[in-house]
C-alpha atoms as one frame of an Amber mdcrd trajectory, in Angstrom:
protein
   0.000   0.000   0.000   2.986   2.307  -0.374   3.538   2.795   3.383   6.658
   4.683   4.418   8.212   3.477   7.651  11.710   4.807   7.040  10.873   8.162
   8.612   9.526   6.691  11.864  12.804   6.812  13.798  13.525  10.366  12.678
   9.915  11.266  13.380  10.023  10.026  16.975  13.168  12.007  17.766  11.911
  15.110  15.991   8.593  15.035  17.784  10.321  14.713  21.147  12.199  17.915
  20.377   9.525  19.939  18.662   6.105  18.648  19.679   6.979  17.671  23.223
   5.702  14.099  23.531   6.634  12.702  26.931   9.084  15.516  27.661   8.836
  17.889  30.621   8.617  21.375  29.146   9.853  24.498  30.932   7.108  26.342
  32.768   5.128  28.637  30.499   6.454  27.164  27.257   3.622  26.267  24.899
   3.610  22.647  23.755   2.972  22.846  20.028   0.265  20.731  18.468  -1.049
  18.857  21.478  -3.779  17.659  19.104  -2.634  15.884  15.942  -5.624  14.218
  14.318  -6.210  12.038  11.293  -9.486  11.121   9.569 -10.010   7.398   9.139
 -12.568   5.204   7.372 -12.699   1.860   9.226 -12.268  -1.511   7.600 -14.086
  -4.729   8.473 -11.015  -6.727   9.380  -9.115  -7.218  12.629  -5.851  -7.195
  10.666  -6.753  -3.911   8.975  -7.736  -2.302  12.277  -4.393  -3.054  13.868
  -2.422  -2.126  10.736  -4.189   1.222  10.399  -3.731   2.141  14.048  -0.105
   0.990  14.080   0.560   3.319  11.147  -1.261   6.197  12.795   0.475   5.829
  16.161   3.939   5.436  14.604   3.373   8.514  12.446   2.935  10.638  15.578
  -0.803  11.325  15.572  -2.627  11.624  18.889  -6.284  11.555  17.824  -8.400
   9.696  15.294 -11.649  10.896  13.745 -13.160   7.462  13.147 -15.955   7.380
  10.569 -18.712   5.901  12.712 -21.903   6.885  10.844 -21.634   7.061   7.060
 -23.784   6.147   4.058 -26.673   5.665   6.478 -25.019   2.905   8.522 -23.017
   2.704  11.744 -20.045   0.490  12.569 -21.481  -0.868  15.828 -24.772  -2.582
  16.803 -27.223   0.299  17.336 -30.809   0.666  18.509 -31.401   3.504  16.063
 -29.356   2.973  12.883 -28.555  -0.218  10.928 -25.034  -1.590  11.185 -22.982
  -1.859   8.022 -23.652  -5.296   6.486 -19.989  -6.257   6.232 -19.486  -5.430
   9.932 -22.397  -7.349  11.419 -21.400  -9.729  14.160 -18.533  -7.524  15.346
 -18.640  -4.255  17.253 -16.059  -2.335  15.247 -16.353   0.826  17.300 -15.462
  -1.151  20.431 -12.633  -2.877  18.554 -11.105   0.365  17.292 -11.416   1.929
  20.737  -9.686  -0.999  22.418  -6.834  -1.063  19.918  -6.500   2.740  19.938
  -6.270   2.803  23.721  -3.398   0.312  23.627  -1.525   2.729  21.361  -2.313
   5.874  23.352  -4.705   7.231  20.703  -7.938   9.124  21.366 -10.958   8.318
  19.193 -13.655  10.782  18.102 -16.840   9.401  16.546 -17.077  11.081  13.134
 -20.718  11.367  12.028 -21.913  12.333   8.535 -24.789  14.239  10.077 -27.265
  14.780   7.224 -25.570  12.817   4.432 -27.462   9.556   4.861 -27.419   7.784
   1.508 -24.836   7.225  -1.195 -26.217   6.923  -4.731 -25.824   3.177  -5.175
 -26.482   3.424  -8.923 -23.345   5.507  -9.236 -21.490   3.423  -6.629 -22.927
  -0.109  -6.681 -20.109  -1.400  -4.469 -21.747   0.270  -1.460 -24.811  -1.059
   0.372 -28.050   0.952   0.249 -29.295   2.177   3.602 -32.962   1.545   4.453
 -33.257   4.764   6.476 -34.683   7.032   3.781 -36.615   4.303   1.972 -38.446
   3.467   5.200 -38.995   7.139   5.976 -39.469   8.868   2.595 -40.728  12.025
   4.312 -37.229  12.404   5.788 -35.611  12.760   2.370 -34.360  16.239   1.438
 -35.531  17.390  -1.995 -34.585  20.027  -4.527 -37.059  22.492  -6.032 -37.943
  20.084  -8.858 -38.467  17.189  -6.442 -35.139  15.507  -7.220 -32.912  14.012
  -4.507 -29.848  16.001  -3.568 -27.466  13.661  -5.437 -28.415  15.709  -8.493
 -26.361  18.642  -7.196 -23.849  17.088  -4.773 -22.516  14.054  -6.566 -23.919
  10.770  -5.185 -24.879  12.410  -1.869 -28.506  12.077  -0.758 -29.288  14.114
   2.339 -31.835  13.744   5.118 -34.068  16.722   5.832 -32.747  18.936   8.676
 -36.238  20.451   9.115 -37.884  17.153  10.013 -38.009  16.477  13.781 -37.628
  12.740  13.184 -34.294  13.312  11.459 -33.002  15.593  14.191 -34.087  13.207
  16.931 -32.428  10.214  15.312 -29.131  12.073  15.001 -29.249  13.223  18.618
 -30.246   9.751  19.860 -27.402   8.140  17.912 -24.850  10.585  19.326 -26.142
  10.013  22.856 -26.036   6.244  22.349 -22.389   6.414  21.256 -21.158   8.485
  24.206 -23.237   6.483  26.685 -21.918   3.113  25.532 -18.384   3.919  24.400
 -15.468   5.814  25.885 -14.965   8.125  22.919 -13.035  11.347  23.403 -15.406
  13.302  21.202 -18.165  13.463  18.627 -17.559  15.246  15.334 -20.450  16.510
  13.207 -19.541  16.446   9.536 -22.001  17.266   6.735 -23.832  19.402   9.278
 -25.379  21.425   6.481 -27.569  21.360   3.405 -25.956  20.133   0.157 -23.561
  22.234  -1.879 -24.384  22.877  -5.515 -26.051  25.175  -7.996 -29.549  24.465
  -6.617 -30.849  24.827  -3.080 -32.808  22.177  -1.173 -35.684  22.064   1.293
 -38.705  21.737  -0.989 -40.190  18.502   0.318 -43.911  18.608   1.267 -43.212
  18.581   5.015 -40.879  21.587   4.958 -43.043  23.556   2.546 -46.065  23.029
   4.785 -44.103  23.914   7.917 -42.787  27.121   6.378 -46.151  28.149   4.975
 -47.849  27.631   8.336 -45.258  29.838   9.983 -44.785  32.586   7.385 -47.847
  32.356   5.160 -45.917  31.622   1.962 -44.949  28.468   0.121 -41.139  28.621
  -0.182 -41.268  27.118  -3.660 -42.590  30.487  -4.843 -39.598  32.392  -3.428
 -37.107  33.474  -6.067 -33.430  33.027  -5.354 -32.596  36.722  -5.262 -29.894
  36.981  -2.644 -30.743  40.578  -1.678 -34.485  40.057  -1.224 -36.079  39.880
   2.233 -38.127  36.816   1.264 -35.078  34.858   0.183 -33.084  35.852   3.270
 -35.890  34.748   5.568 -35.986  31.388   3.779 -32.199  31.109   4.263 -32.534
  31.928   7.984 -35.187  29.257   8.374 -32.959  26.546   6.926 -29.941  27.705
   8.923 -32.063  27.379  12.037 -32.905  23.745  11.252 -29.201  22.898  11.222
 -28.631  24.876  14.413 -31.483  23.069  16.180 -29.846  19.763  15.351 -26.481
  20.830  16.772 -28.232  22.114  19.898 -30.097  18.820  20.374 -26.933  16.786
  19.903 -25.074  18.943  22.407 -27.819  18.713  25.027 -28.094  14.921  24.818
 -24.363  14.282  24.569 -23.441  16.576  27.442 -26.206  15.161  29.630 -24.815
  11.664  29.090 -21.096  12.578  29.295 -20.292  16.228  30.002 -16.590  15.982
  29.182 -16.999  14.622  25.657 -15.685  17.116  23.087 -18.326  18.150  20.544
 -16.807  19.439  17.325 -17.977  20.245  13.815 -16.253  20.135  10.445 -17.238
  23.278   8.573 -16.633  25.174   5.345 -14.951  28.441   6.390 -16.645  30.664
   3.816 -16.823  34.461   4.246 -19.947  36.013   5.745 -20.708  37.646   2.390
 -21.375  34.191   0.907 -24.158  33.462   3.374 -27.039  34.156   0.984 -25.215
  32.824  -2.082 -24.219  29.427  -0.721 -26.701  26.548  -0.624 -25.121  24.947
   2.486 -26.971  27.039   5.109 -24.251  26.153   7.594 -24.181  29.084   9.999
 -21.119  28.019  11.958 -20.646  31.563  13.248 -23.929  31.224  15.090 -22.867
  27.815  16.425 -19.883  29.608  17.974 -21.929  32.526  19.289 -24.419  30.177
  20.959 -21.685  28.062  22.521 -22.766  24.816  20.871 -19.224  23.608  20.049
 -16.117  22.765  22.058 -13.931  22.637  18.953 -14.293  23.590  15.324 -12.500
  22.034  12.363 -12.405  24.420   9.405 -11.893  22.305   6.299  -8.996  24.324
   4.908  -8.679  22.541   1.586  -7.642  25.452  -0.630  -5.209  24.584  -3.423
  -2.608  27.145  -2.312  -0.866  27.791   0.988  -2.188  31.354   1.002  -5.708
  30.044   0.453  -5.389  27.581   3.339  -4.217  30.368   5.644  -7.096  32.628
   4.583  -9.616  29.875   5.323  -8.204  29.307   8.807  -7.989  33.029   9.488
 -11.652  33.422   8.516 -12.619  31.243  11.468 -10.132  32.859  13.852 -11.535
  36.294  12.985 -15.083  35.071  13.687 -14.407  33.704  17.178 -16.401  35.546
  19.862 -14.269  37.398  22.449 -12.750  35.058  25.047 -14.184  32.036  23.266
 -13.009  28.695  24.749 -13.534  26.930  21.414 -10.428  25.252  20.020  -9.733
  25.878  16.335  -8.286  22.673  14.876  -7.951  23.046  11.094  -8.497  20.020
   8.868  -5.777  19.994   6.208  -5.768  18.064   2.945  -2.698  16.009   2.163
  -0.930  16.361  -1.185  -2.128  13.264  -3.054  -0.368  11.653  -5.988  -3.698
  10.889  -7.615  -5.484  13.864  -9.148  -9.253  13.893  -8.786 -12.080  16.274
  -7.868 -10.673  16.604  -4.336  -7.102  17.551  -5.096  -3.792  16.255  -6.347
  -0.049  16.901  -6.579  -0.513  20.686  -6.855  -1.821  20.875  -3.290   0.648
  22.373  -0.772   2.600  19.734   1.183   1.516  19.114   4.772   4.950  20.257
   6.008   4.299  23.735   4.572   0.764  23.831   5.940   1.939  22.834   9.422
   4.531  25.601   9.501   1.750  28.069   8.774  -0.528  26.553  11.465   2.398
  26.598  13.907   2.954  30.303  13.290  -0.736  30.990  13.980  -0.173  29.538
  17.481  -2.999  27.015  17.209  -3.283  24.008  19.551  -3.503  21.427  16.812
  -4.730  20.247  13.443  -5.953  17.169  11.604  -5.005  15.633   8.268  -7.527
  14.338   5.751  -7.152  11.480   5.490  -5.359   8.174   6.245  -5.896   6.680
   2.783  -4.746   9.918   1.131  -1.597   9.919   3.264  -0.758   6.506   1.820
  -1.316   8.042  -1.644   1.164  10.868  -1.069   4.900  11.341  -1.431   5.088
  12.600   2.157   3.530   9.338   3.319   3.435   8.368   6.969   6.539  10.455
   7.632   4.693  13.703   6.912   4.731  14.917  10.520   8.386  14.020  10.868
   9.211  15.928   7.696   7.637  19.004   9.186   9.372  18.547  12.544  12.764
  18.186  10.870  12.299  21.247   8.688  10.964  23.293  11.594  13.879  22.346
  13.829  16.356  23.260  11.111  14.605  26.594  10.541  14.666  27.442  14.258
  18.417  26.709  14.384  19.151  29.149  11.563
């Protein structure tokens, strides 16, 4: 799989010097990057579990965002959501947690909040979840009645405005923290779909909106400066915010110390009425719903990555306790819609994050790291270069 173990020895020594693992630091000296996360899709194999986590621990990561709810399935036996077919008979969340603990890694349950169904016609290798077929009124629809996979490739979303959807998400999150010793819960896809058309035109939402405001939203033109459009945007933002609030209340009631985080698109405020995501992360921060926020800083240039991170830093309320932990994309060898060799190397991105005095970061993702020239030595490469720079 192209794994690079040659940098492990250098990495361990470099991290001892620069990151401060297991080393007593002088009083008042900030330990850089106490949080070093990686995003991981699990595999249904004991051998794969141990191999993945061995790689991750040896590479110097401290935390794992483990994909726990995706494509409308979970990786453990749940009362609320079906378990992935290939994982039935084994509690893979428990397995990953046990193996991670042995390696000193912290696991965060990564949930694809509203993205519930992959288009199995486009990707027949994946199983089809029964969640939206059994509850068709939970399906999010575009203005013409199409599913959201029409605008966000292969991604069919659940409807944030439906109370059944919100309750299932909150119940699932509570179930996870009640049954498993996870360090955190991460809400990904905590938004409406991205694309050139907006969503929310299912019969339930249209009726709900009309009862509240006296107008069928399907009649509202997408004129970003109009009061009618902006009210319709606010309404959909509020549905997402209600979900985050519900998750927080149920998670914190079950286990107060669990870290609730969200992966967000750090777009400027001016894009609020242009975007179709309706992801008002600024309001999540203002209302104190999050303990940490992970801006997905996936710009194709180093300057762009820094601007995305700075957008979130500039939006933090005064004295906010929220940790900003940017999610960075690795420089893949394979070019596709998500990136490729032109992306800035992680070593360069980490130097920029270091200079912003942030407590940590995460790298997306494990499989991409294996498809990169930096490989599993990417943190060591940064530590070496940083040490050399500081000696100049």
